N, C-alpha and C positions, 0 to 999 in steps of 0.2 A: 504493499500500500504505500502511496506517496507520502502520507502523513507520518510514516515511520521515520522519515528523515529528520523530524523535529526532535528526536531523542538524542541527537548528537552532543558531544561535549559542550556543556554550557559554562565552562570556566572562563572567567574574564581574561582577556589578553592583556599584555602589558600596555598596549595602545589604548585600551579601554579604560584605564585608570582615571584619565582626565575627562571622561565623558560628562561628568557633573559640571565641571567648570566650563566646558564647551557649551553645554546647554544654557548656562547662566549668561555666557558671553552673547549667545544669539538673542536671548530674550532682552538683554540690556540694549542691544542695538535696535531691536524692533521697538522698544519703549520710546526711543528718541524720536522716531518719525512717523509711527503708524497713526494715520488719521482714522476717525470713526466713519466708517462707510456702511452701507446697508448690507446686512447678512441675509442671504436668500435661502430658505429652507423649503424643500419641496414637501408636498403632502405625502405622508406615509413615512417620513424620516423621524427618528426618535433622537432628539438632542436634549440632553439634560442641562438644566439651567446652571448647574455647578460647573459646567465646562466653560472654557474661555475662548471665545471667537472673536477676532478683531480684523477689521479691514474688509475688503471686497471679497466675500467668501460665498460660494454657491454650493449647497449640499443637496444631493440627489435623493430620490425616494428610497426607502427601505435601508438607508444608512443609519447606523447607531453610533452615537457619540456619548461615550461614558462620562460621568463626573470626572472633573479634574483633568480631562483631556484639553489640549490646547492646539488651536488652529489660528496661526497668525499670518495674515497677508500683509507684508510689510513692503516688499519690493514690487509687488503686482498681485493681480487677482489669484485666488485659488478656486478651482472648479473640481468638485468631488462628485464622481458618478454615483451609480446605484449599487446598493447592497454592500457597502463598505462597513467594516467594523473597526472603530477607533477606541481603544481601551484606555483605562485610567493612566494618567500621566504621560500618555503619548504626546509628542510634540511634532506637529506638521507646520513647517514654517517656510514662507517664501521670503527669504532675507537677502539683503545686499551682501555680496562677496566681501571678504575682509579687505581693508584698505580702499573700498569703494563707497563714496558718499552718495546720498540720494540724488544730488544734483548732477552727478557725473554720467548717470545712465539716462539717455533720452527716452527710450521706450520701455515701459514696464513689461516684465516678462511674466506671462501667465503660467502657473503651475496647474498642470492637468493630471487628475487621478481618475483611473477608469473604474471598472466595476469589480465587485467581489474580492476586494483586497482586505487584508487584516493588518492592523497596525497594534501590535502587542504592548503590554505595560511597559512604560518608560522608554520606548523607542524614539528616536529622533530621525525625521525624514525631511530633507531639503531638496530631494530630487524634483526637478521641474517637469519631468514626464514619467508617469507610472502607468502601465498597461492594466491588464486584468489578471485576477486570480493570484496575486503575489502575497507573500506573508513576510512581514519585517518583524522578527521575534523580539522578545524582551531585551531592553537595553542596547539593541542594535542601533547603528548610526549610519545613515546613507547620505552622502554628500550632494551638493547642488549640481555638480557636473556629471552625475551619474544618471543614466536613462535605464529604468527597469522596464523590460518588455513585458512578458506575461508568463505566468506559472513559475516565478522564481521565489526562492526562500532565502532570505538573509538570516543566518543563524543568531542566536542569543549572543550578545556582547560583541558581535563582529562589527568592524568599522570598514566601510567601503567609501573612500573619499577620492577615488581615482576619476579621471575623465574618460569614460567609456560607455558603451552600450552593453548591458549585461544580456547575453543571449537567452532565449526563451528556455524555461524549465531548468535553469542553473540553480544549484544549491551551494551556498557558501556557508561553511560551518567550521567550528573548532577554534582553538586558540591561535592557529595559524592561518585562519581564513582560507581554508582549502576549498577547492571547488570540484564539483562534479555536475554531470547532467542526468536528471532523472527522466524516466520514460513517460511519466504521467505528471501533469500539473496538479497542484493542490485542488481539492474539491471545494467548491463554494460552501460557505458556512450557513447554508439555508435554514437548517434546523435550529442552530444557535441564534441566529438573527430573529426567527420567529419566536423563540422562547424569550429573549430579551425585549422585543417589541411588546410582549404581553406583560412581563414582570416589571421592567424599569418604571413604567408609568404609575405603578402601585406604590413605589418608594421614593420617587423623585418628581419634582416639578419639571415640566418640559418647556423648551423655548417654543414660542408660537411659530407656526407655519407662515412664511413670507414668500410670496410669489415673486419671481423675477419680473421685472418690468420689461414690456415689449415696446419696441420702437418700430415705427412704419418707415419703410424706405421711400 
């Protein structure tokens, strides 16, 4: 089974020791320039009010955002598709690269996240393009210049900050961030999403659904 790959070594790598300070640095940069813009939440999405969402963010139907998750659109919009699971303390941030000021980039870059992706507890994702059926495991860190295609698993505590396109069905795991290609992509978390969509509203207040505004050409 494809999900068996998620039992690989979860020991933190040496490079992962500074992950907490890296997260703090990213949020500090975002605090300096993020303006309050409309957050658009599609009907059928479950977004807990204890989550933090800032900037121009669009959340698709059947996406679940847990309490304490953070979605920060600083350097440009974030568009999240259908059926994604964003767990506690996960950080999805469209931030400016280091040593780049907001005024030096003329065009804001949109971060696009496809369908049926899982962002596990405490992970950090800055990737501007993520396809479908990917899993970023707990405490993993994916950099701004990484493109995740589809069916990939970034293992717990792994840091991927290269400038590359990760091929489909790639698994990155272990303290050495080893790689292999699996034959099947991770299965969508349909049952878990259904369960969370029923349970979370019983224990948490939800952000209101806000439709995206349409402009006529």
